[in-house]
N, C-alpha and C positions, 0 to 999 in steps of 0.2 A: 954324657958319660956317667956323671954323678947321679943322674936320675935313675939309670939303668942299675947301678950298683945299689942305690937305695931301695928300689923295687925288689931286686934280687935278695937283699938282706931281709927284707920284710917277708917274702915268699918262703925263703929257707927257714926262717924262724917260725913262721906259722905252721909250716909242714912238720917241723920237728916237734913243736909243741902239740899238734893234733895227734901224731903218731904215738907219743907217750900217753897223752890223756885218754885216747880211745882204748888203749890196752887196759886201763882202769875200769872203763865202762864195759868193755868186752868180759872182763872178769865176772860181773854181775850178770851179764847176759848169759854167759856160759852156766853160771850158777842156777839160773832159772831155766836151763835146758833149752835155750834159744827160743822161748816162748815170747812172741812179740808182746801178747797181752801182759804177761808178767812183767817183762822188761819195761814196758810203757808205764805200768802202775808203779813200779820202782822208781822211774824216773820223775813222775808226777808227785808221788807221795814224798820224796826226799828232796824235791825241789832242785833237781840236778840241772844246773847251768854253770858255766864257767865264770868264776869271779876274777881270778888272778890274771889270766890271759887278757880277758875283756878290759881289766882296769889298766893294764899295761898299753893295750892298743888304744883305748880312749885318751890316756894322757898323751901318747905319742901324737895321736890325731889332733887334739886340742893345741898342743905346742906347735905343731905344723900350721894348724889354721891360723893361730895368733900371729906367729912369726913367718908371714908369707914370703919374706924377702930372703934371699941368700940360698944358693944351692949348696954351699958348704955347710951351713947350719942345718939344712933339710937332711943332708947325709949324715951328719953327726946325730942327729934326732933319731933317724931310721936305724943306724948301726948300734946305737945305745939301746933303743927299744927292742931290736932284734936280739941283741945280746942278753937283755934282761929276760925276754921271753924264753930263750934257749936255757939260761940259767935256771929259770923257774921250771921249765920242763925236765932238766936233768936232776932236780931236786925231788921229782915225783918217785914214790917208791915203785920199783919194778914189780908189777903183779905176778909176774911169772917166778919170782924169787921170794916175795915176802907178802904179808897181808893174809886176809882171810876172806874167801877161799883163795888158794893159789890158782893162778890161770894155768890151765893145762894147755900145752901146745898141740891140740889135737888137729887132724886135717880140717875140721870144720872150723875150728877157731882161726887157724891160718887163713882159711879161704874167706871167712867173714872179715877178717882184719884187712886182708889185701884189697877186697873188693870195695870196703869202706873207704880205704885209703885212696883208691882210684877215683871213686866218686866224689871225694873231698877235692882231690886234685883237679878233677874235671870242673867242678863248681867254681874253684878258686881261679882257675885259668879262664873260664868264661866270663866271670865278673871282671877279672883284670883287664881282659880284652875290650869289654865294654866301657870300662873307666877310661882306658887308653884311647879309644876311639872318640868318646864325647868330651874328654878333657883336653881343652887347648892348652892349659898352663901347667901340665904334669901335676895335677893335684894329688900329692902324695898322701894327704889326710884320707882321701877316699880309699886308698889300698889298705889303710889300717882298719877303716870301716868294714871292709870286706873280710878282714881277719876276724872281727867280731862275729859277724854273721856265719862264718865258716865254722869256727870253733864252738859256737853255741849250737850248731847243727850236728855236732858229733854223734849224739844218741840217734839222730834221724839216719845219718849215713850207715850206722850199724844195723839199724832196722831194714833199711832198703837192701843192704848188703846181705843180710840174712835171708830176705825174701828172694833175692836173685840166686844166692848159693843153694837154697833149699829147692827152688824150682828146677835148678839145673841137675840137682841130684835126683830129683824125681823122674826126670826125663832120661836118665841113664838107664 
């Protein structure tokens, strides 16, 4: 039961973090008129990768790996790590209200955001199921490593979502 609570806390925090961070990336994608080439150039030139969420996840994974004993300690580490990640996400400036340029909630922006979020959730779920199947000892550190991969892939999810949305709009 404690393992399920721990995994749920990690998954919820990572999803909240991704949902806020992807809005920031989407603002720049929208500013570049949803051009994959320009967005990719912006990502590469600015060295866009998540530092804060990855640091939180890395510290949680290291603590869990060092302190292998105790489900209660693991639960505490996961809940504190998740709370820290959610707190960090909530500190993000909402690009729909502030910053330059302001993210406009156009139908295209909403579609790209939601498809990207679904791609993220699909990856996270698949990776979690793989870890669950191969992990005999409920290795909670592995779930935090999935978080790192998933949130670092945020720009990629937006690019894939844009390709899917653009293609579906052309077919209409």
